[in-house]
C-alpha positions as CSV (number, residue, x, y, z in Angstrom):
1,M,-1.5,4.0,52.0
2,T,2.2,3.4,51.1
3,A,2.0,-0.3,51.2
4,L,-1.2,-0.1,48.6
5,F,0.8,2.6,46.0
6,S,4.2,-0.3,46.6
7,A,2.0,-2.8,45.5
8,L,0.5,-0.8,42.6
9,L,3.8,-0.1,41.1
10,L,5.0,-3.4,41.4
11,L,2.1,-4.7,39.6
12,I,2.6,-2.1,36.6
13,A,5.9,-3.2,36.3
14,A,5.2,-7.0,36.5
15,Y,2.9,-5.9,33.7
16,V,5.5,-4.2,31.6
17,V,8.0,-7.0,31.8
18,F,5.3,-9.6,30.7
19,D,4.2,-7.4,27.8
20,R,7.6,-6.8,26.5
21,R,8.2,-10.6,26.8
22,R,5.0,-11.2,24.8
23,H,5.9,-8.4,22.2
24,A,9.5,-10.4,21.9
25,R,8.1,-13.7,21.5
26,L,5.4,-12.4,19.0
27,R,8.2,-10.6,16.9
28,A,10.6,-13.6,17.0
29,A,7.7,-15.7,15.5
30,C,6.7,-13.4,12.8
31,V,10.5,-13.0,11.8
32,A,10.6,-16.6,11.9
33,A,7.4,-16.9,9.4
34,F,8.6,-14.1,7.1
35,E,12.0,-16.1,6.8
36,Q,10.2,-19.4,6.4
37,A,7.7,-18.1,3.6
38,Y,10.3,-16.1,1.7
39,A,13.1,-18.4,1.6
40,T,13.2,-19.1,-2.1
41,T,12.4,-15.5,-3.0
42,S,15.0,-13.7,-4.6
43,P,15.7,-10.8,-4.1
44,L,14.4,-11.2,-0.3
45,P,12.1,-8.3,0.4
46,T,12.5,-6.1,3.4
47,F,10.1,-6.6,6.5
48,E,9.0,-4.1,9.2
49,M,6.6,-5.3,12.1
50,S,5.0,-2.4,14.5
51,Y,1.8,-1.9,16.2
52,S,-1.3,0.6,15.3
53,Y,-3.7,0.9,18.1
54,G,-2.4,-2.1,20.0
55,E,-2.7,-4.3,17.0
56,P,0.4,-5.9,15.1
57,V,1.1,-4.6,11.7
58,F,3.2,-5.6,9.1
59,K,5.1,-4.2,6.1
60,V,6.7,-6.2,3.3
61,E,8.4,-4.3,0.7
62,F,9.5,-5.7,-2.8
63,A,12.3,-4.0,-4.7
64,S,10.0,-4.2,-7.9
65,K,6.2,-4.7,-8.9
66,E,7.6,-7.8,-11.0
67,A,9.1,-9.3,-7.7
68,M,6.0,-8.9,-5.7
69,Q,4.0,-10.5,-8.4
70,A,6.3,-13.4,-8.5
71,A,6.1,-13.9,-4.7
72,V,2.1,-14.5,-4.8
73,D,2.4,-17.9,-3.3
74,A,5.2,-16.8,-0.3
75,N,2.7,-13.8,0.0
76,A,-0.2,-16.3,0.8
77,A,1.9,-18.5,3.0
78,F,3.1,-15.4,5.2
79,L,-0.5,-14.4,5.5
80,R,-1.8,-18.0,6.6
81,A,1.2,-17.8,9.1
82,I,0.4,-14.2,10.8
83,A,-3.2,-15.1,10.7
84,T,-2.2,-18.1,12.8
85,L,0.2,-16.6,15.2
86,C,-1.9,-13.3,15.8
87,K,-5.2,-15.0,15.8
88,D,-5.9,-15.3,19.5
89,R,-4.6,-12.5,21.2
90,G,-7.2,-12.4,24.2
91,R,-8.8,-9.3,22.3
92,K,-12.5,-8.9,21.7
93,R,-12.0,-8.1,17.8
94,Q,-11.0,-10.9,15.7
95,F,-7.3,-10.3,14.2
96,K,-7.4,-10.2,10.2
97,A,-4.4,-10.7,8.6
98,Q,-5.5,-9.6,5.0
99,R,-5.8,-5.8,7.0
100,A,-2.9,-5.9,9.0
101,V,-0.2,-6.9,6.6
102,F,0.8,-4.5,3.8
103,F,2.7,-5.4,0.5
104,R,4.3,-2.6,-1.1
105,H,6.6,-2.1,-3.9
106,P,8.4,1.4,-5.2
107,A,6.0,2.6,-8.0
108,D,7.9,3.5,-10.9
109,D,6.1,6.9,-11.6
110,E,6.4,8.0,-8.0
111,P,9.1,10.7,-7.2
112,V,11.2,9.2,-4.5
113,V,11.0,11.7,-1.6
114,A,13.4,11.7,1.5
115,H,11.8,12.0,4.6
116,C,13.1,13.0,7.7
117,C,13.4,9.5,9.4
118,D,12.3,6.0,8.5
119,T,9.0,6.1,10.9
120,M,7.7,9.0,9.0
121,R,8.4,7.3,5.7
122,A,6.6,4.2,7.0
123,Q,3.6,6.2,8.2
124,V,3.1,8.4,4.8
125,G,0.1,7.1,3.4
126,R,-1.2,5.8,6.8
127,T,-1.4,8.0,9.3
128,I,0.5,10.9,7.7
129,V,-0.8,12.4,4.4
130,Y,2.0,14.0,1.9
131,Q,1.2,16.2,-1.2
132,D,4.2,16.3,-3.1
133,D,3.0,19.0,-5.5
134,M,2.6,21.3,-2.3
135,R,5.5,19.5,-0.3
136,R,3.1,19.5,2.4
137,Y,2.5,17.3,5.3
138,A,-0.5,16.7,7.6
139,L,-2.2,14.1,9.8
140,K,-5.0,12.3,9.1
141,T,-7.9,12.5,11.4
142,S,-10.2,10.0,12.6
143,V,-13.6,12.1,11.3
144,V,-14.6,11.1,7.9
145,G,-14.7,14.0,5.9
146,T,-12.7,16.1,7.7
147,P,-9.4,17.5,6.3
148,A,-6.0,16.2,7.4
149,L,-4.3,18.8,9.9
150,P,-1.2,20.4,8.4
151,I,2.2,20.0,10.5
152,A,5.4,21.8,10.5
153,H,7.7,19.0,12.7
154,C,7.7,15.3,12.4
155,P,5.8,13.7,15.2
156,W,8.4,11.0,15.8
157,C,11.8,12.7,15.4
158,G,11.1,16.4,15.9
159,S,12.8,17.8,12.9
160,Q,11.3,20.7,11.2
161,L,9.4,19.7,8.0
162,P,10.3,21.8,4.6
163,P,8.0,24.6,4.0
164,T,5.0,24.2,1.6
165,A,5.4,25.4,-1.8
């Protein structure tokens, strides 16, 4: 029985090491694709890569709306590169780069809100709903038509969120 348990632990450890190496290779390839696609773009946008439900997602943030519009060709090249890199990952669903890459820029009419951490800032609009008029944070639910669930603490850093207005 202990030999079986030891073998199972060894198998899990090998999978974790394999998965981390696979992630590191994919991340390095995606960073290289970003640098190649935006080599001539000035100012250089910021790039973030994370995972959502096991699938890679990317955020490319520009300094302004004009900078994003000027980089249309670079955006298309980056989408093609990401589609090629992430196409065959052994999943049943087909990877769609158009749904996994988010091109963003700060809107001039949006107030700048200082969120508690970078992860919270990145997730506002995706998994977190932020209502500026009430200063309220809430978690989106997966059921259509169900209202978002209000939260009082950040799910990532644990800091207390400001009270609602």
